[in-house]
C-alpha positions in Angstrom: 0.0 0.0 0.0 1.3 3.5 -0.9 1.8 6.1 1.8 1.4 9.8 1.1 3.0 12.5 3.2 0.8 15.4 4.5 2.5 17.7 1.9 1.5 15.4 -0.9 -2.1 15.2 0.3 -2.1 19.0 0.4 -0.7 19.2 -3.1 -3.5 16.9 -4.4 -6.1 19.2 -2.8 -4.8 22.3 -4.7 -6.9 23.6 -7.5 -4.2 22.9 -10.1 -1.8 20.2 -8.9 1.3 19.9 -11.0 2.1 16.1 -11.3 5.4 15.1 -12.8 6.6 11.6 -13.6 10.1 10.2 -13.0 11.6 7.1 -14.7 14.7 5.3 -13.5 16.3 2.5 -15.5 18.9 0.5 -13.5 21.1 -1.3 -15.9 22.5 -4.3 -14.0 23.4 -2.1 -11.0 26.2 -0.6 -13.1 24.7 2.4 -14.7 21.4 4.3 -14.2 19.3 6.4 -16.6 17.2 9.1 -14.9 14.4 10.8 -17.0 11.5 13.1 -16.3 8.6 14.6 -18.4 9.0 17.9 -16.6 10.2 21.0 -18.5 13.5 21.1 -16.6 15.8 18.8 -14.7 14.6 17.6 -11.2 16.9 16.7 -8.3 15.7 13.8 -6.2 18.3 13.2 -3.4 21.6 12.8 -5.1 20.0 11.8 -8.5 19.2 14.3 -11.3 16.3 13.3 -13.6 17.0 14.8 -17.0 14.4 16.7 -19.0 16.1 17.1 -22.4 13.2 15.7 -24.4 14.3 12.2 -23.6 11.1 11.0 -21.9 8.2 11.1 -24.3 5.7 9.1 -22.2 4.5 5.7 -21.2 1.3 3.7 -21.4 -1.3 3.8 -18.7 -0.4 2.6 -15.3 -3.3 0.9 -13.6 -3.6 -0.3 -10.0 -5.9 -3.0 -8.6 -6.6 -4.4 -5.2 -5.8 -7.9 -6.4 -2.5 -8.8 -8.0 -2.7 -8.6 -11.8 -0.3 -8.7 -14.7 0.5 -5.0 -15.5 3.0 -4.2 -18.2 3.9 -0.8 -19.7 5.8 0.7 -22.6 8.2 3.6 -22.0 8.7 5.7 -25.1 11.9 7.8 -25.4 12.6 10.4 -28.0 15.1 13.2 -28.6 17.8 11.1 -26.9 21.3 12.5 -26.5 24.3 10.5 -27.7 25.2 9.3 -24.2 21.8 7.8 -23.3 21.4 6.4 -26.9 24.8 4.7 -26.7 23.9 3.3 -23.2 20.7 1.7 -24.5 22.2 0.3 -27.7 25.5 -1.0 -26.2 24.6 -2.1 -22.7 22.6 -5.2 -22.0 19.4 -3.3 -21.1 17.1 -6.3 -21.3 16.3 -7.4 -17.7 17.1 -3.9 -16.3 14.9 -2.7 -13.5 12.5 0.1 -14.3 10.9 2.3 -11.7 8.1 4.8 -12.5 7.6 7.4 -9.7 5.4 10.5 -9.4 5.7 13.8 -7.5 4.0 17.2 -7.5 6.0 20.2 -8.5 6.1 23.3 -6.2 6.6 26.3 -8.5 7.4 28.6 -5.6 10.3 26.4 -4.2 11.4 24.8 -7.5 11.2 21.4 -5.8 8.7 18.7 -5.2 6.0 19.2 -2.6 7.1 17.6 0.7 10.8 17.6 -0.4 13.1 17.2 2.6 16.5 15.6 3.2 14.9 12.4 4.3 11.6 12.5 2.2 12.0 13.4 -1.5 8.3 13.9 -2.1 7.8 11.0 -4.6 6.0 7.7 -4.5 6.5 4.7 -6.7 3.7 4.0 -9.2 5.2 1.0 -11.0 8.3 -1.2 -11.1 9.3 -4.1 -13.3 11.9 -5.2 -15.8 12.8 -4.4 -19.4 11.7 -7.3 -21.6 12.7 -5.9 -25.0 12.9 -2.7 -26.9 11.9 -1.4 -30.4 13.3 1.4 -32.5 11.0 3.5 -34.8 12.6 5.9 -37.3 10.2 8.4 -38.8 11.6 10.5 -41.6 9.5 13.1 -43.3 10.7 14.5 -46.6 9.8 18.1 -47.5 11.9 18.4 -50.7 15.0 19.4 -48.8 13.3 22.1 -46.8 12.3 21.3 -43.2 13.0 17.6 -43.5 12.2 16.0 -40.2 13.8 12.9 -38.7 12.4 11.5 -35.4 13.7 8.4 -33.7 11.7 6.8 -30.9 12.9 4.0 -28.7 10.2 2.1 -26.9 11.2 0.0 -23.8 8.7 -2.8 -23.4 8.6 -3.5 -19.7 6.9 -6.3 -17.7 6.0 -6.4 -14.1 7.4 -9.1 -11.9 4.2 -11.1 -12.1 4.2 -10.8 -15.9 7.8 -12.0 -16.0 6.9 -15.0 -13.9 3.9 -15.8 -16.0 5.7 -15.5 -19.3 7.5 -18.8 -19.2 10.0 -19.3 -22.0 9.8 -22.5 -24.0 12.9 -24.6 -24.3 14.8 -27.5 -22.8 16.2 -26.7 -19.4 17.5 -30.1 -18.6 20.7 -29.7 -20.6 24.0 -30.1 -18.7 24.6 -26.4 -18.9 21.4 -25.8 -16.8 22.5 -27.7 -13.7 26.3 -27.0 -13.7 28.2 -29.3 -11.4 25.1 -31.0 -10.0 25.6 -34.7 -10.9 22.1 -35.7 -10.0 20.8 -34.8 -13.5 23.7 -36.0 -15.6 21.7 -38.8 -17.2 18.8 -36.7 -18.2 20.0 -36.0 -21.8 20.2 -39.8 -22.5 16.6 -40.2 -21.4 15.4 -38.1 -24.3 15.9 -41.0 -26.7 15.5 -43.9 -24.3 12.7 -46.3 -25.0 11.9 -48.5 -22.0 9.7 -50.8 -24.1 7.4 -51.8 -21.2 5.7 -55.2 -21.6 8.1 -56.4 -24.3 9.2 -60.0 -23.9 13.0 -60.6 -23.5 
């Protein structure tokens, strides 16, 4: 269950609350990508969420009282070379993705309820990158005002979805159980015919 600070509840009661979304991609615990859909960068603790056109949006995040499969797509556009290289060269599949939300306080330039111990955000969704797709849209205007837009979509699955999406394949090969000798005869059983009931 999510918990909201008093400052967050007060922000929700304002006539025009200013929600902003934050996306963190943790690539194997080695490198992180921080993005926001706000119009300028946002500091959350020691992390800076970049607002350079990188985060385009993501599909709807729904919540239910009962546990359900909930997968989302995160669309990125206007990527700078550093983030683009990270996505294309690192093993981003399987990376943890966290989608958070906060409410911007225009008078302070920070999130409502932001303190040294409480950053004024709550997690909306978390899961893993399953795959990604690249879409290149090029519009030709006879050499004048040609437009080229590249969008990378991270297809993310929740933990439940990852568990339910069982991969087909043979997991009884020697590589699957390493030094465990209890399964070493399993490959030979694939072609073994016991011929039950046959007379000797």
